[in-house]
mmCIF file of the N, C-alpha and C atoms, coordinates in Angstrom:
data_MODEL
# 
_entry.id   MODEL 
# 
loop_
_atom_site.group_PDB 
_atom_site.id 
_atom_site.type_symbol 
_atom_site.label_atom_id 
_atom_site.label_alt_id 
_atom_site.label_comp_id 
_atom_site.label_asym_id 
_atom_site.label_entity_id 
_atom_site.label_seq_id 
_atom_site.pdbx_PDB_ins_code 
_atom_site.Cartn_x 
_atom_site.Cartn_y 
_atom_site.Cartn_z 
_atom_site.occupancy 
_atom_site.B_iso_or_equiv 
_atom_site.pdbx_formal_charge 
_atom_site.auth_seq_id 
_atom_site.auth_comp_id 
_atom_site.auth_asym_id 
_atom_site.auth_atom_id 
_atom_site.pdbx_PDB_model_num 
ATOM 1   N N  . MET A 1 1  ? 95.136  74.678 80.383 1.00 0.00 ? 1  MET A N  1 
ATOM 2   C CA . MET A 1 1  ? 95.382  73.373 80.670 1.00 0.00 ? 1  MET A CA 1 
ATOM 3   C C  . MET A 1 1  ? 95.363  72.782 81.953 1.00 0.00 ? 1  MET A C  1 
ATOM 4   N N  . ALA A 1 2  ? 94.919  71.963 82.711 1.00 0.00 ? 2  ALA A N  1 
ATOM 5   C CA . ALA A 1 2  ? 93.924  71.821 84.283 1.00 0.00 ? 2  ALA A CA 1 
ATOM 6   C C  . ALA A 1 2  ? 95.382  72.014 84.946 1.00 0.00 ? 2  ALA A C  1 
ATOM 7   N N  . LYS A 1 3  ? 94.795  72.359 86.126 1.00 0.00 ? 3  LYS A N  1 
ATOM 8   C CA . LYS A 1 3  ? 95.967  72.640 87.291 1.00 0.00 ? 3  LYS A CA 1 
ATOM 9   C C  . LYS A 1 3  ? 96.881  71.425 87.531 1.00 0.00 ? 3  LYS A C  1 
ATOM 10  N N  . LYS A 1 4  ? 95.652  69.999 87.574 1.00 0.00 ? 4  LYS A N  1 
ATOM 11  C CA . LYS A 1 4  ? 95.997  68.598 88.034 1.00 0.00 ? 4  LYS A CA 1 
ATOM 12  C C  . LYS A 1 4  ? 96.129  67.828 86.733 1.00 0.00 ? 4  LYS A C  1 
ATOM 13  N N  . PHE A 1 5  ? 96.926  67.883 85.702 1.00 0.00 ? 5  PHE A N  1 
ATOM 14  C CA . PHE A 1 5  ? 96.760  67.280 84.802 1.00 0.00 ? 5  PHE A CA 1 
ATOM 15  C C  . PHE A 1 5  ? 97.756  66.047 84.846 1.00 0.00 ? 5  PHE A C  1 
ATOM 16  N N  . PRO A 1 6  ? 97.050  64.618 84.732 1.00 0.00 ? 6  PRO A N  1 
ATOM 17  C CA . PRO A 1 6  ? 97.334  63.557 84.580 1.00 0.00 ? 6  PRO A CA 1 
ATOM 18  C C  . PRO A 1 6  ? 98.400  62.911 84.189 1.00 0.00 ? 6  PRO A C  1 
ATOM 19  N N  . THR A 1 7  ? 99.870  62.912 84.577 1.00 0.00 ? 7  THR A N  1 
ATOM 20  C CA . THR A 1 7  ? 100.721 62.616 84.089 1.00 0.00 ? 7  THR A CA 1 
ATOM 21  C C  . THR A 1 7  ? 101.135 61.105 83.326 1.00 0.00 ? 7  THR A C  1 
ATOM 22  N N  . HIS A 1 8  ? 100.339 60.183 84.017 1.00 0.00 ? 8  HIS A N  1 
ATOM 23  C CA . HIS A 1 8  ? 100.280 58.794 83.448 1.00 0.00 ? 8  HIS A CA 1 
ATOM 24  C C  . HIS A 1 8  ? 99.067  58.224 83.935 1.00 0.00 ? 8  HIS A C  1 
ATOM 25  N N  . PRO A 1 9  ? 97.812  58.420 82.805 1.00 0.00 ? 9  PRO A N  1 
ATOM 26  C CA . PRO A 1 9  ? 96.727  57.827 83.046 1.00 0.00 ? 9  PRO A CA 1 
ATOM 27  C C  . PRO A 1 9  ? 96.634  56.482 82.709 1.00 0.00 ? 9  PRO A C  1 
ATOM 28  N N  . LYS A 1 10 ? 95.666  55.846 83.445 1.00 0.00 ? 10 LYS A N  1 
ATOM 29  C CA . LYS A 1 10 ? 95.540  54.555 82.945 1.00 0.00 ? 10 LYS A CA 1 
ATOM 30  C C  . LYS A 1 10 ? 95.120  54.118 81.513 1.00 0.00 ? 10 LYS A C  1 
ATOM 31  N N  . HIS A 1 11 ? 94.171  54.635 80.976 1.00 0.00 ? 11 HIS A N  1 
ATOM 32  C CA . HIS A 1 11 ? 93.483  54.637 79.626 1.00 0.00 ? 11 HIS A CA 1 
ATOM 33  C C  . HIS A 1 11 ? 93.374  55.883 79.172 1.00 0.00 ? 11 HIS A C  1 
ATOM 34  N N  . PRO A 1 12 ? 94.667  56.495 78.514 1.00 0.00 ? 12 PRO A N  1 
ATOM 35  C CA . PRO A 1 12 ? 94.549  57.882 77.975 1.00 0.00 ? 12 PRO A CA 1 
ATOM 36  C C  . PRO A 1 12 ? 93.627  57.932 76.358 1.00 0.00 ? 12 PRO A C  1 
ATOM 37  N N  . GLU A 1 13 ? 93.669  56.624 76.044 1.00 0.00 ? 13 GLU A N  1 
ATOM 38  C CA . GLU A 1 13 ? 92.615  56.592 74.648 1.00 0.00 ? 13 GLU A CA 1 
ATOM 39  C C  . GLU A 1 13 ? 91.444  56.848 74.370 1.00 0.00 ? 13 GLU A C  1 
ATOM 40  N N  . ARG A 1 14 ? 91.199  56.959 75.769 1.00 0.00 ? 14 ARG A N  1 
ATOM 41  C CA . ARG A 1 14 ? 89.658  56.709 76.471 1.00 0.00 ? 14 ARG A CA 1 
ATOM 42  C C  . ARG A 1 14 ? 88.801  58.371 76.047 1.00 0.00 ? 14 ARG A C  1 
ATOM 43  N N  . ILE A 1 15 ? 89.908  59.438 76.467 1.00 0.00 ? 15 ILE A N  1 
ATOM 44  C CA . ILE A 1 15 ? 89.469  60.576 76.933 1.00 0.00 ? 15 ILE A CA 1 
ATOM 45  C C  . ILE A 1 15 ? 90.056  61.919 75.959 1.00 0.00 ? 15 ILE A C  1 
ATOM 46  N N  . CYS A 1 16 ? 89.686  62.290 75.672 1.00 0.00 ? 16 CYS A N  1 
ATOM 47  C CA . CYS A 1 16 ? 89.603  63.757 74.528 1.00 0.00 ? 16 CYS A CA 1 
ATOM 48  C C  . CYS A 1 16 ? 90.586  64.859 75.726 1.00 0.00 ? 16 CYS A C  1 
ATOM 49  N N  . TRP A 1 17 ? 92.013  64.995 75.475 1.00 0.00 ? 17 TRP A N  1 
ATOM 50  C CA . TRP A 1 17 ? 92.436  65.939 76.307 1.00 0.00 ? 17 TRP A CA 1 
ATOM 51  C C  . TRP A 1 17 ? 92.901  67.408 75.748 1.00 0.00 ? 17 TRP A C  1 
ATOM 52  N N  . GLY A 1 18 ? 91.812  67.758 74.895 1.00 0.00 ? 18 GLY A N  1 
ATOM 53  C CA . GLY A 1 18 ? 92.158  69.100 73.992 1.00 0.00 ? 18 GLY A CA 1 
ATOM 54  C C  . GLY A 1 18 ? 91.540  70.156 75.094 1.00 0.00 ? 18 GLY A C  1 
ATOM 55  N N  . CYS A 1 19 ? 91.115  70.058 76.168 1.00 0.00 ? 19 CYS A N  1 
ATOM 56  C CA . CYS A 1 19 ? 90.612  71.200 76.888 1.00 0.00 ? 19 CYS A CA 1 
ATOM 57  C C  . CYS A 1 19 ? 90.249  70.414 78.517 1.00 0.00 ? 19 CYS A C  1 
ATOM 58  N N  . ASP A 1 20 ? 90.115  71.603 79.068 1.00 0.00 ? 20 ASP A N  1 
ATOM 59  C CA . ASP A 1 20 ? 89.635  71.036 80.673 1.00 0.00 ? 20 ASP A CA 1 
ATOM 60  C C  . ASP A 1 20 ? 88.557  70.133 81.114 1.00 0.00 ? 20 ASP A C  1 
ATOM 61  N N  . LYS A 1 21 ? 87.388  69.928 79.936 1.00 0.00 ? 21 LYS A N  1 
ATOM 62  C CA . LYS A 1 21 ? 86.837  69.253 80.116 1.00 0.00 ? 21 LYS A CA 1 
ATOM 63  C C  . LYS A 1 21 ? 86.552  67.472 80.137 1.00 0.00 ? 21 LYS A C  1 
ATOM 64  N N  . TYR A 1 22 ? 87.786  66.891 79.676 1.00 0.00 ? 22 TYR A N  1 
ATOM 65  C CA . TYR A 1 22 ? 88.384  65.674 79.667 1.00 0.00 ? 22 TYR A CA 1 
ATOM 66  C C  . TYR A 1 22 ? 87.238  64.703 79.468 1.00 0.00 ? 22 TYR A C  1 
ATOM 67  N N  . CYS A 1 23 ? 86.569  65.127 78.221 1.00 0.00 ? 23 CYS A N  1 
ATOM 68  C CA . CYS A 1 23 ? 85.500  64.452 77.853 1.00 0.00 ? 23 CYS A CA 1 
ATOM 69  C C  . CYS A 1 23 ? 85.634  62.641 77.372 1.00 0.00 ? 23 CYS A C  1 
ATOM 70  N N  . ALA A 1 24 ? 84.536  62.052 77.381 1.00 0.00 ? 24 ALA A N  1 
ATOM 71  C CA . ALA A 1 24 ? 85.090  60.659 76.510 1.00 0.00 ? 24 ALA A CA 1 
ATOM 72  C C  . ALA A 1 24 ? 85.370  60.819 75.289 1.00 0.00 ? 24 ALA A C  1 
ATOM 73  N N  . ALA A 1 25 ? 86.256  60.007 74.394 1.00 0.00 ? 25 ALA A N  1 
ATOM 74  C CA . ALA A 1 25 ? 86.352  60.166 73.307 1.00 0.00 ? 25 ALA A CA 1 
ATOM 75  C C  . ALA A 1 25 ? 85.061  60.137 72.249 1.00 0.00 ? 25 ALA A C  1 
ATOM 76  N N  . THR A 1 26 ? 84.405  59.176 72.568 1.00 0.00 ? 26 THR A N  1 
ATOM 77  C CA . THR A 1 26 ? 83.163  58.886 71.862 1.00 0.00 ? 26 THR A CA 1 
ATOM 78  C C  . THR A 1 26 ? 81.910  60.307 72.089 1.00 0.00 ? 26 THR A C  1 
ATOM 79  N N  . ASP A 1 27 ? 82.403  61.387 72.932 1.00 0.00 ? 27 ASP A N  1 
ATOM 80  C CA . ASP A 1 27 ? 81.278  62.266 73.445 1.00 0.00 ? 27 ASP A CA 1 
ATOM 81  C C  . ASP A 1 27 ? 81.663  63.721 73.838 1.00 0.00 ? 27 ASP A C  1 
ATOM 82  N N  . MET A 1 28 ? 82.634  63.951 72.742 1.00 0.00 ? 28 MET A N  1 
ATOM 83  C CA . MET A 1 28 ? 83.189  65.459 73.244 1.00 0.00 ? 28 MET A CA 1 
ATOM 84  C C  . MET A 1 28 ? 82.376  66.653 73.295 1.00 0.00 ? 28 MET A C  1 
ATOM 85  N N  . ALA A 1 29 ? 82.792  67.540 74.230 1.00 0.00 ? 29 ALA A N  1 
ATOM 86  C CA . ALA A 1 29 ? 81.525  68.675 74.065 1.00 0.00 ? 29 ALA A CA 1 
ATOM 87  C C  . ALA A 1 29 ? 82.144  69.864 74.025 1.00 0.00 ? 29 ALA A C  1 
ATOM 88  N N  . CYS A 1 30 ? 83.210  70.114 74.008 1.00 0.00 ? 30 CYS A N  1 
ATOM 89  C CA . CYS A 1 30 ? 83.838  71.312 73.318 1.00 0.00 ? 30 CYS A CA 1 
ATOM 90  C C  . CYS A 1 30 ? 83.322  71.837 72.170 1.00 0.00 ? 30 CYS A C  1 
ATOM 91  N N  . GLY A 1 31 ? 82.778  71.002 71.166 1.00 0.00 ? 31 GLY A N  1 
ATOM 92  C CA . GLY A 1 31 ? 82.472  71.760 69.932 1.00 0.00 ? 31 GLY A CA 1 
ATOM 93  C C  . GLY A 1 31 ? 83.384  71.604 68.970 1.00 0.00 ? 31 GLY A C  1 
ATOM 94  N N  . ASN A 1 32 ? 84.373  70.911 69.335 1.00 0.00 ? 32 ASN A N  1 
ATOM 95  C CA . ASN A 1 32 ? 85.313  70.613 68.088 1.00 0.00 ? 32 ASN A CA 1 
ATOM 96  C C  . ASN A 1 32 ? 84.723  69.630 67.463 1.00 0.00 ? 32 ASN A C  1 
ATOM 97  N N  . GLY A 1 33 ? 84.406  68.361 67.660 1.00 0.00 ? 33 GLY A N  1 
ATOM 98  C CA . GLY A 1 33 ? 83.989  67.190 67.124 1.00 0.00 ? 33 GLY A CA 1 
ATOM 99  C C  . GLY A 1 33 ? 84.372  66.694 66.060 1.00 0.00 ? 33 GLY A C  1 
ATOM 100 N N  . SER A 1 34 ? 85.829  67.205 65.701 1.00 0.00 ? 34 SER A N  1 
ATOM 101 C CA . SER A 1 34 ? 86.552  66.623 64.347 1.00 0.00 ? 34 SER A CA 1 
ATOM 102 C C  . SER A 1 34 ? 87.045  65.146 65.009 1.00 0.00 ? 34 SER A C  1 
ATOM 103 N N  . GLU A 1 35 ? 87.922  65.022 65.724 1.00 0.00 ? 35 GLU A N  1 
ATOM 104 C CA . GLU A 1 35 ? 88.580  64.289 66.585 1.00 0.00 ? 35 GLU A CA 1 
ATOM 105 C C  . GLU A 1 35 ? 88.994  64.611 67.801 1.00 0.00 ? 35 GLU A C  1 
ATOM 106 N N  . ARG A 1 36 ? 89.514  63.486 68.649 1.00 0.00 ? 36 ARG A N  1 
ATOM 107 C CA . ARG A 1 36 ? 90.267  63.777 70.127 1.00 0.00 ? 36 ARG A CA 1 
ATOM 108 C C  . ARG A 1 36 ? 91.442  63.951 70.028 1.00 0.00 ? 36 ARG A C  1 
ATOM 109 N N  . THR A 1 37 ? 91.866  64.758 71.235 1.00 0.00 ? 37 THR A N  1 
ATOM 110 C CA . THR A 1 37 ? 93.203  65.264 71.112 1.00 0.00 ? 37 THR A CA 1 
ATOM 111 C C  . THR A 1 37 ? 94.153  64.048 71.870 1.00 0.00 ? 37 THR A C  1 
ATOM 112 N N  . ALA A 1 38 ? 95.290  63.573 71.690 1.00 0.00 ? 38 ALA A N  1 
ATOM 113 C CA . ALA A 1 38 ? 95.802  62.777 72.532 1.00 0.00 ? 38 ALA A CA 1 
ATOM 114 C C  . ALA A 1 38 ? 96.494  63.255 73.593 1.00 0.00 ? 38 ALA A C  1 
ATOM 115 N N  . HIS A 1 39 ? 96.676  62.325 74.399 1.00 0.00 ? 39 HIS A N  1 
ATOM 116 C CA . HIS A 1 39 ? 97.614  62.685 75.670 1.00 0.00 ? 39 HIS A CA 1 
ATOM 117 C C  . HIS A 1 39 ? 98.742  62.477 75.316 1.00 0.00 ? 39 HIS A C  1 
ATOM 118 N N  . PRO A 1 40 ? 99.950  63.134 75.912 1.00 0.00 ? 40 PRO A N  1 
ATOM 119 C CA . PRO A 1 40 ? 101.694 63.240 75.233 1.00 0.00 ? 40 PRO A CA 1 
ATOM 120 C C  . PRO A 1 40 ? 102.083 61.972 75.492 1.00 0.00 ? 40 PRO A C  1 
ATOM 121 N N  . ILE A 1 41 ? 101.350 61.332 76.419 1.00 0.00 ? 41 ILE A N  1 
ATOM 122 C CA . ILE A 1 41 ? 102.045 59.797 76.630 1.00 0.00 ? 41 ILE A CA 1 
ATOM 123 C C  . ILE A 1 41 ? 102.237 59.319 75.527 1.00 0.00 ? 41 ILE A C  1 
ATOM 124 N N  . GLU A 1 42 ? 100.881 59.570 74.678 1.00 0.00 ? 42 GLU A N  1 
ATOM 125 C CA . GLU A 1 42 ? 100.532 58.604 73.806 1.00 0.00 ? 42 GLU A CA 1 
ATOM 126 C C  . GLU A 1 42 ? 101.390 58.651 72.443 1.00 0.00 ? 42 GLU A C  1 
ATOM 127 N N  . TRP A 1 43 ? 101.803 59.988 72.642 1.00 0.00 ? 43 TRP A N  1 
ATOM 128 C CA . TRP A 1 43 ? 103.094 60.344 71.249 1.00 0.00 ? 43 TRP A CA 1 
ATOM 129 C C  . TRP A 1 43 ? 104.481 60.038 72.157 1.00 0.00 ? 43 TRP A C  1 
ATOM 130 N N  . PHE A 1 44 ? 104.478 60.586 73.065 1.00 0.00 ? 44 PHE A N  1 
ATOM 131 C CA . PHE A 1 44 ? 105.890 60.531 73.222 1.00 0.00 ? 44 PHE A CA 1 
ATOM 132 C C  . PHE A 1 44 ? 106.196 59.456 74.023 1.00 0.00 ? 44 PHE A C  1 
ATOM 133 N N  . GLY A 1 45 ? 105.541 58.745 74.838 1.00 0.00 ? 45 GLY A N  1 
ATOM 134 C CA . GLY A 1 45 ? 105.783 57.192 75.792 1.00 0.00 ? 45 GLY A CA 1 
ATOM 135 C C  . GLY A 1 45 ? 105.705 57.823 77.175 1.00 0.00 ? 45 GLY A C  1 
ATOM 136 N N  . ASP A 1 46 ? 106.425 56.682 77.755 1.00 0.00 ? 46 ASP A N  1 
ATOM 137 C CA . ASP A 1 46 ? 106.187 56.815 78.973 1.00 0.00 ? 46 ASP A CA 1 
ATOM 138 C C  . ASP A 1 46 ? 107.086 57.795 79.729 1.00 0.00 ? 46 ASP A C  1 
ATOM 139 N N  . ASP A 1 47 ? 108.149 58.458 79.225 1.00 0.00 ? 47 ASP A N  1 
ATOM 140 C CA . ASP A 1 47 ? 109.010 59.476 79.779 1.00 0.00 ? 47 ASP A CA 1 
ATOM 141 C C  . ASP A 1 47 ? 108.661 60.576 79.008 1.00 0.00 ? 47 ASP A C  1 
ATOM 142 N N  . TRP A 1 48 ? 107.590 61.178 78.588 1.00 0.00 ? 48 TRP A N  1 
ATOM 143 C CA . TRP A 1 48 ? 107.283 62.215 78.188 1.00 0.00 ? 48 TRP A CA 1 
ATOM 144 C C  . TRP A 1 48 ? 107.884 63.515 78.997 1.00 0.00 ? 48 TRP A C  1 
ATOM 145 N N  . LEU A 1 49 ? 107.929 63.321 79.793 1.00 0.00 ? 49 LEU A N  1 
ATOM 146 C CA . LEU A 1 49 ? 107.646 64.467 80.926 1.00 0.00 ? 49 LEU A CA 1 
ATOM 147 C C  . LEU A 1 49 ? 109.280 64.715 80.791 1.00 0.00 ? 49 LEU A C  1 
ATOM 148 N N  . ASP A 1 50 ? 110.412 63.940 80.741 1.00 0.00 ? 50 ASP A N  1 
ATOM 149 C CA . ASP A 1 50 ? 111.475 64.243 80.733 1.00 0.00 ? 50 ASP A CA 1 
ATOM 150 C C  . ASP A 1 50 ? 112.022 64.926 79.243 1.00 0.00 ? 50 ASP A C  1 
ATOM 151 N N  . TRP A 1 51 ? 111.134 64.842 78.180 1.00 0.00 ? 51 TRP A N  1 
ATOM 152 C CA . TRP A 1 51 ? 111.828 65.388 77.297 1.00 0.00 ? 51 TRP A CA 1 
ATOM 153 C C  . TRP A 1 51 ? 111.780 66.987 77.381 1.00 0.00 ? 51 TRP A C  1 
ATOM 154 N N  . GLN A 1 52 ? 112.939 67.338 77.111 1.00 0.00 ? 52 GLN A N  1 
ATOM 155 C CA . GLN A 1 52 ? 112.975 68.925 76.540 1.00 0.00 ? 52 GLN A CA 1 
ATOM 156 C C  . GLN A 1 52 ? 113.832 69.238 75.440 1.00 0.00 ? 52 GLN A C  1 
ATOM 157 N N  . ARG A 1 53 ? 113.734 70.180 75.011 1.00 0.00 ? 53 ARG A N  1 
ATOM 158 C CA . ARG A 1 53 ? 114.480 71.013 74.057 1.00 0.00 ? 53 ARG A CA 1 
ATOM 159 C C  . ARG A 1 53 ? 115.816 71.148 74.201 1.00 0.00 ? 53 ARG A C  1 
ATOM 160 N N  . GLU A 1 54 ? 116.425 71.100 73.601 1.00 0.00 ? 54 GLU A N  1 
ATOM 161 C CA . GLU A 1 54 ? 118.044 71.467 73.851 1.00 0.00 ? 54 GLU A CA 1 
ATOM 162 C C  . GLU A 1 54 ? 118.223 72.913 73.150 1.00 0.00 ? 54 GLU A C  1 
ATOM 163 N N  . ALA A 1 55 ? 119.064 73.481 74.129 1.00 0.00 ? 55 ALA A N  1 
ATOM 164 C CA . ALA A 1 55 ? 119.225 74.635 74.061 1.00 0.00 ? 55 ALA A CA 1 
ATOM 165 C C  . ALA A 1 55 ? 119.903 75.253 73.129 1.00 0.00 ? 55 ALA A C  1 
ATOM 166 N N  . PRO A 1 56 ? 119.973 75.853 72.214 1.00 0.00 ? 56 PRO A N  1 
ATOM 167 C CA . PRO A 1 56 ? 120.825 76.265 70.953 1.00 0.00 ? 56 PRO A CA 1 
ATOM 168 C C  . PRO A 1 56 ? 122.142 77.124 72.110 1.00 0.00 ? 56 PRO A C  1 
ATOM 169 N N  . ASP A 1 57 ? 123.418 76.920 71.163 1.00 0.00 ? 57 ASP A N  1 
ATOM 170 C CA . ASP A 1 57 ? 124.615 77.230 71.300 1.00 0.00 ? 57 ASP A CA 1 
ATOM 171 C C  . ASP A 1 57 ? 124.548 78.366 71.415 1.00 0.00 ? 57 ASP A C  1 
ATOM 172 N N  . ALA A 1 58 ? 125.414 78.956 72.343 1.00 0.00 ? 58 ALA A N  1 
ATOM 173 C CA . ALA A 1 58 ? 125.291 80.310 72.402 1.00 0.00 ? 58 ALA A CA 1 
ATOM 174 C C  . ALA A 1 58 ? 126.586 80.995 71.763 1.00 0.00 ? 58 ALA A C  1 
ATOM 175 N N  . ALA A 1 59 ? 125.811 81.960 70.669 1.00 0.00 ? 59 ALA A N  1 
ATOM 176 C CA . ALA A 1 59 ? 127.083 82.815 69.694 1.00 0.00 ? 59 ALA A CA 1 
ATOM 177 C C  . ALA A 1 59 ? 127.679 83.444 70.484 1.00 0.00 ? 59 ALA A C  1 
ATOM 178 N N  . SER A 1 60 ? 129.173 83.004 70.309 1.00 0.00 ? 60 SER A N  1 
ATOM 179 C CA . SER A 1 60 ? 130.117 83.788 71.007 1.00 0.00 ? 60 SER A CA 1 
ATOM 180 C C  . SER A 1 60 ? 130.749 85.277 70.087 1.00 0.00 ? 60 SER A C  1 
# 
């Protein structure tokens, strides 16, 4: 992943976020070619950075 990954891009649906190339959704150069990778904000909403997995309870 890129060092400066945008946390709240204006139009995430226009870009493929699958690699560091950030190609236009209609012109992917990585060779994948199947479909674009969505930005986390599209999946989890504006607060996607605040999400975290809950730690399991420690067994005593």
